[in-house]
MARTORBA-971730 format. One line per field, with one value per residue (C-alpha): residue number from 1; x, y, z. Coordinates in Angstrom, 1 decimal. Layout:
N
nr = NUM, ...
px = X, ...
py = Y, ...
pz = Z, ...
end
This chain:
316
nr = 1, 2, 3, 4, 5, 6, 7, 8, 9, 10, 11, 12, 13, 14, 15, 16, 17, 18, 19, 20, 21, 22, 23, 24, 25, 26, 27, 28, 29, 30, 31, 32, 33, 34, 35, 36, 37, 38, 39, 40, 41, 42, 43, 44, 45, 46, 47, 48, 49, 50, 51, 52, 53, 54, 55, 56, 57, 58, 59, 60, 61, 62, 63, 64, 65, 66, 67, 68, 69, 70, 71, 72, 73, 74, 75, 76, 77, 78, 79, 80, 81, 82, 83, 84, 85, 86, 87, 88, 89, 90, 91, 92, 93, 94, 95, 96, 97, 98, 99, 100, 101, 102, 103, 104, 105, 106, 107, 108, 109, 110, 111, 112, 113, 114, 115, 116, 117, 118, 119, 120, 121, 122, 123, 124, 125, 126, 127, 128, 129, 130, 131, 132, 133, 134, 135, 136, 137, 138, 139, 140, 141, 142, 143, 144, 145, 146, 147, 148, 149, 150, 151, 152, 153, 154, 155, 156, 157, 158, 159, 160, 161, 162, 163, 164, 165, 166, 167, 168, 169, 170, 171, 172, 173, 174, 175, 176, 177, 178, 179, 180, 181, 182, 183, 184, 185, 186, 187, 188, 189, 190, 191, 192, 193, 194, 195, 196, 197, 198, 199, 200, 201, 202, 203, 204, 205, 206, 207, 208, 209, 210, 211, 212, 213, 214, 215, 216, 217, 218, 219, 220, 221, 222, 223, 224, 225, 226, 227, 228, 229, 230, 231, 232, 233, 234, 235, 236, 237, 238, 239, 240, 241, 242, 243, 244, 245, 246, 247, 248, 249, 250, 251, 252, 253, 254, 255, 256, 257, 258, 259, 260, 261, 262, 263, 264, 265, 266, 267, 268, 269, 270, 271, 272, 273, 274, 275, 276, 277, 278, 279, 280, 281, 282, 283, 284, 285, 286, 287, 288, 289, 290, 291, 292, 293, 294, 295, 296, 297, 298, 299, 300, 301, 302, 303, 304, 305, 306, 307, 308, 309, 310, 311, 312, 313, 314, 315, 316
px = -4.2, -1.9, -2.9, -1.2, -2.0, -0.4, 1.5, -0.6, 1.6, -0.1, -2.9, -1.5, 1.0, 1.5, -1.5, -3.4, -2.2, -1.9, -5.7, -6.5, -4.6, -6.4, -9.8, -9.3, -5.3, -6.5, -7.2, -3.6, -0.4, 1.6, 1.5, 3.6, 5.0, 4.7, 8.6, 11.4, 14.1, 17.4, 19.4, 23.4, 23.8, 21.4, 19.9, 15.6, 13.8, 12.0, 8.3, 10.3, 11.5, 9.1, 6.9, 9.0, 10.2, 9.7, 8.3, 5.3, 4.8, 5.7, 2.1, 2.1, 4.5, 6.1, 8.1, 9.8, 9.3, 12.6, 12.0, 15.6, 17.1, 20.6, 21.8, 24.4, 22.0, 19.4, 21.7, 22.7, 19.3, 18.1, 21.4, 19.6, 16.3, 17.2, 19.0, 15.9, 14.3, 12.6, 14.1, 12.2, 11.8, 10.0, 11.6, 9.8, 9.5, 5.9, 5.6, 3.6, 4.1, 5.5, 8.1, 9.1, 9.1, 11.0, 14.0, 13.6, 12.8, 9.9, 7.8, 10.4, 13.2, 11.1, 12.1, 16.1, 15.9, 19.9, 20.6, 17.9, 19.4, 22.8, 20.5, 19.0, 22.1, 24.0, 20.8, 20.3, 24.2, 24.4, 21.4, 21.2, 17.6, 14.0, 13.8, 10.4, 9.5, 6.5, 7.1, 4.6, 3.6, 5.8, 5.8, 3.5, 2.0, 1.5, 2.9, 6.0, 5.9, 7.1, 10.7, 11.5, 10.0, 12.2, 15.1, 12.8, 13.3, 17.1, 17.1, 15.3, 13.0, 11.1, 8.2, 7.0, 4.3, 2.6, 0.0, -0.6, -0.8, 1.5, 3.0, 1.3, -2.0, -1.3, -4.3, -6.9, -8.7, -7.9, -5.5, -4.6, -5.6, -3.5, -0.6, -0.9, -2.6, 1.4, 3.2, 2.0, 1.8, 6.1, 7.2, 10.0, 9.6, 6.3, 4.0, 1.4, -1.3, -2.3, -5.1, -7.9, -9.6, -13.1, -15.4, -14.8, -16.5, -13.6, -11.3, -13.6, -13.5, -9.3, -9.0, -11.3, -9.1, -6.3, -7.2, -8.3, -6.1, -3.1, -4.8, -1.1, -0.1, -1.4, -0.6, -1.1, -2.7, -2.0, -5.2, -4.2, -7.0, -9.8, -8.8, -9.0, -12.0, -14.0, -11.8, -13.4, -12.7, -10.1, -12.6, -15.1, -13.3, -12.4, -15.6, -18.2, -18.6, -18.8, -17.4, -20.2, -20.8, -19.6, -16.2, -16.1, -16.7, -14.1, -11.7, -12.2, -12.0, -9.6, -7.2, -8.5, -6.5, -3.8, -2.9, -4.1, -1.4, 1.6, 0.0, -0.3, -3.9, -6.9, -6.6, -3.5, -5.9, -7.8, -6.3, -5.8, -8.6, -10.1, -8.0, -9.4, -12.6, -11.5, -11.4, -14.3, -16.8, -17.0, -18.5, -21.4, -23.8, -24.1, -22.3, -23.6, -22.8, -19.5, -19.2, -19.8, -17.4, -15.2, -15.9, -16.1, -14.9, -14.5, -13.5, -16.8, -19.0, -17.2, -17.9, -22.1, -22.2, -19.9, -22.8, -25.5, -23.1, -22.8, -26.8, -27.3, -24.3, -26.3, -29.4, -27.5
py = -16.0, -13.9, -10.0, -7.1, -3.5, -1.5, 1.9, 5.1, 8.0, 10.5, 7.9, 4.3, 6.1, 4.3, 5.6, 4.4, 0.7, 0.3, 1.4, -0.4, -3.7, -3.3, -3.1, -5.2, -6.8, -10.8, -11.0, -8.3, -10.4, -7.0, -3.5, -1.5, 1.6, 4.9, 4.7, 6.4, 8.6, 7.4, 10.8, 10.7, 14.4, 13.9, 10.4, 10.0, 13.0, 13.2, 12.0, 9.3, 8.3, 8.6, 6.3, 2.9, 3.5, 0.1, 1.0, 2.6, -1.1, -3.5, -4.7, -5.8, -6.8, -3.9, -4.0, -0.6, 0.7, 1.9, 4.5, 5.2, 4.2, 4.2, 0.2, 1.5, 3.1, 0.3, -1.7, 0.9, 1.6, -2.4, -1.8, 0.5, -1.2, -4.5, -2.6, -1.4, -4.6, -5.3, -8.1, -7.6, -4.3, -3.3, -1.7, 0.8, 0.5, 1.3, 4.5, 7.0, 10.1, 12.7, 14.2, 10.8, 9.2, 12.0, 11.7, 8.0, 6.5, 4.3, 3.3, 5.8, 3.3, 1.2, 3.1, 2.6, -1.4, -1.9, -0.1, -1.6, -4.7, -3.6, -2.4, -5.6, -7.4, -5.7, -5.3, -9.2, -9.6, -7.9, -8.4, -9.2, -9.5, -10.0, -7.9, -7.6, -5.9, -3.3, -2.8, -1.7, -3.0, -0.2, 3.4, 3.7, 0.3, -3.1, -5.4, -3.6, -5.8, -8.6, -7.9, -6.3, -9.7, -11.0, -9.2, -9.7, -13.6, -13.2, -12.4, -13.9, -11.7, -12.8, -11.0, -9.5, -6.7, -6.2, -3.5, -4.2, -0.7, 1.9, 4.6, 6.7, 5.2, 6.7, 5.1, 5.7, 3.3, -0.3, -2.7, -5.1, -8.8, -9.8, -8.9, -10.0, -13.6, -13.6, -13.0, -15.5, -18.0, -16.9, -15.8, -17.7, -15.9, -15.5, -12.9, -11.0, -8.7, -5.3, -3.1, -2.6, -4.6, -2.8, -5.6, -9.5, -9.4, -8.1, -10.8, -13.6, -12.4, -12.1, -15.9, -17.3, -15.4, -17.7, -20.9, -21.2, -19.7, -21.3, -23.3, -24.4, -21.5, -18.7, -14.8, -13.3, -10.6, -6.1, -3.7, -0.1, 2.2, -0.8, -0.5, 2.8, 2.5, -0.5, -1.4, -4.3, -5.6, -8.3, -9.9, -9.7, -11.5, -13.7, -14.3, -12.7, -10.3, -6.5, -4.1, -2.3, 1.2, 0.0, -0.9, 1.8, 4.4, 3.0, 3.1, 6.5, 7.7, 5.8, 7.1, 10.8, 9.8, 9.0, 12.0, 14.1, 13.0, 14.1, 17.1, 20.2, 22.0, 20.2, 21.5, 19.3, 16.1, 17.9, 17.6, 13.7, 12.4, 14.6, 12.9, 9.4, 10.6, 11.4, 7.4, 5.9, 8.3, 6.0, 4.1, 5.4, 7.2, 10.3, 12.9, 16.1, 15.0, 14.2, 17.0, 18.9, 16.8, 17.9, 21.6, 21.0, 24.0, 21.1, 17.6, 17.5, 19.1, 16.1, 13.5, 14.7, 13.8, 10.9, 9.8, 10.3, 8.1, 5.6, 5.5, 4.4, 1.8, 0.3, 0.3, -1.2
pz = 0.5, 2.9, 2.9, 3.0, 3.5, 0.7, 1.7, 1.0, 1.5, 5.1, 5.4, 6.6, 8.9, 11.8, 14.2, 11.3, 10.9, 14.4, 15.4, 11.5, 13.7, 17.1, 15.4, 11.9, 12.3, 12.4, 8.8, 7.5, 7.9, 6.9, 6.6, 4.0, 5.3, 3.0, 1.0, 2.1, 0.2, 1.3, 2.3, 1.6, 3.9, 6.6, 8.8, 8.3, 9.2, 12.2, 10.3, 9.3, 12.0, 14.2, 11.6, 11.4, 15.5, 16.3, 19.8, 17.2, 15.5, 17.9, 17.5, 14.1, 11.3, 9.6, 5.8, 5.2, 1.7, 0.2, -2.8, -5.2, -8.3, -6.3, -5.0, -2.7, -0.7, -1.1, 0.5, 3.5, 4.6, 4.5, 7.4, 9.2, 9.0, 10.0, 12.6, 13.6, 13.9, 10.7, 8.5, 5.4, 2.7, 0.1, -3.0, -4.6, -8.3, -8.7, -7.5, -10.7, -9.6, -11.5, -9.3, -8.8, -12.4, -13.4, -11.7, -12.9, -9.6, -8.4, -11.9, -13.7, -13.3, -15.7, -18.6, -18.3, -18.3, -18.3, -15.6, -12.8, -14.2, -13.0, -10.4, -9.7, -9.6, -7.0, -4.6, -4.2, -4.4, -1.2, 0.3, 4.4, 4.8, 2.9, -0.3, -2.1, -5.5, -5.9, -9.5, -12.3, -16.0, -17.7, -18.6, -21.9, -22.9, -20.7, -22.2, -21.6, -19.2, -21.3, -20.9, -17.4, -16.3, -17.7, -15.6, -12.5, -13.4, -13.0, -9.1, -6.1, -5.4, -1.8, -2.9, -6.9, -5.7, -9.4, -10.0, -13.8, -14.9, -16.8, -15.3, -18.2, -16.5, -13.0, -11.5, -14.1, -16.6, -15.4, -14.4, -17.2, -16.5, -19.1, -17.5, -14.5, -15.4, -17.6, -15.4, -12.7, -15.3, -16.1, -13.0, -11.3, -7.8, -5.5, -6.8, -5.1, -6.6, -6.6, -7.8, -7.8, -5.3, -3.9, -3.0, -2.6, -6.0, -7.9, -5.8, -7.1, -10.6, -10.6, -9.0, -11.2, -14.6, -12.7, -11.7, -15.3, -16.7, -14.3, -12.3, -10.4, -9.2, -6.4, -5.0, -2.0, -2.1, -0.9, -1.2, -0.3, -1.7, -1.5, 2.0, 2.9, 1.2, 3.4, 6.5, 6.5, 3.0, 4.4, 6.6, 4.0, 1.5, 3.9, 5.7, 4.2, 7.7, 7.1, 9.1, 11.7, 12.7, 15.4, 13.9, 12.0, 14.6, 17.5, 14.7, 13.5, 17.3, 17.6, 14.9, 15.7, 19.1, 18.2, 15.9, 18.7, 21.2, 18.8, 16.3, 16.8, 17.3, 16.3, 12.0, 11.8, 13.3, 11.0, 7.9, 8.0, 9.0, 5.9, 4.3, 5.3, 4.3, 1.1, 0.4, 3.5, 1.2, -1.2, 1.5, 1.2, -1.2, 1.0, -1.6, 0.5, 4.3, 2.6, 1.4, 5.1, 6.4, 4.0, 5.1, 9.0, 11.1, 14.0, 15.0, 17.0, 14.0, 11.7, 14.6, 14.3, 11.1, 11.1, 12.4, 9.7, 7.8, 11.0, 10.7, 6.7, 7.0, 10.0, 7.5, 4.8
end
């Protein structure tokens, strides 16, 4: 089973990816960049360019993610990514954000099945490299995915990454295991699972169900929020070894220094670090300290509070 780090906008930037790769990357096979939207009148903005510069991602295998419902724009950006040295791109048909879905993009594209079919036909007829798809199960009900999968099965999708929630669910409730097992059983393309894997036991339960349902099929794994909450999760899944306080300290300091190298002012760095703590704090049972971290006014104050967390981690 291969392990992929999912994209989270504002979190899994090149600074995060490089720090993660140096400390925990031995057990991670691919990194997916937060999505970019093709523009007709301009090139990528400075933020997008910086995140995708080859020199900022030279130590890892990065997959740029494109958010669009226009095949010509997708193929144009595929060439841009290929020219940058990236042999693979990912199509985002899974983002549940209201501002994205209201424009018929991301998971919102799933409401227009006929147009989705035509889009994929143009993409896979014209693509030059590896093109994977990240999808949700549907708009309102997960059973919508039976018909959607029939569309996906018509095309040579290099990897179909399935988050078995609907757009309506956003990140609430639980992923629909039955829909994923049906996909694993009936997909003509390689499958990657994504959704609510926070500890090794979550994956073991899924693998057990998959083994019973279709023992001749296998799948790979993409984790986003679970890795942000516990950066050592892929290793723990593979070896049983949990993250240590020293590793987490080194990781957070490296991210802090990475942002400090180009962001203007300590407050900007703190905003990035606090976003990570929103997820990371779930590893601990100390909401009082987490609230103080989120309210901290300086990096020194934040790092002093982090040490309290690290003592707690050592005691686990």
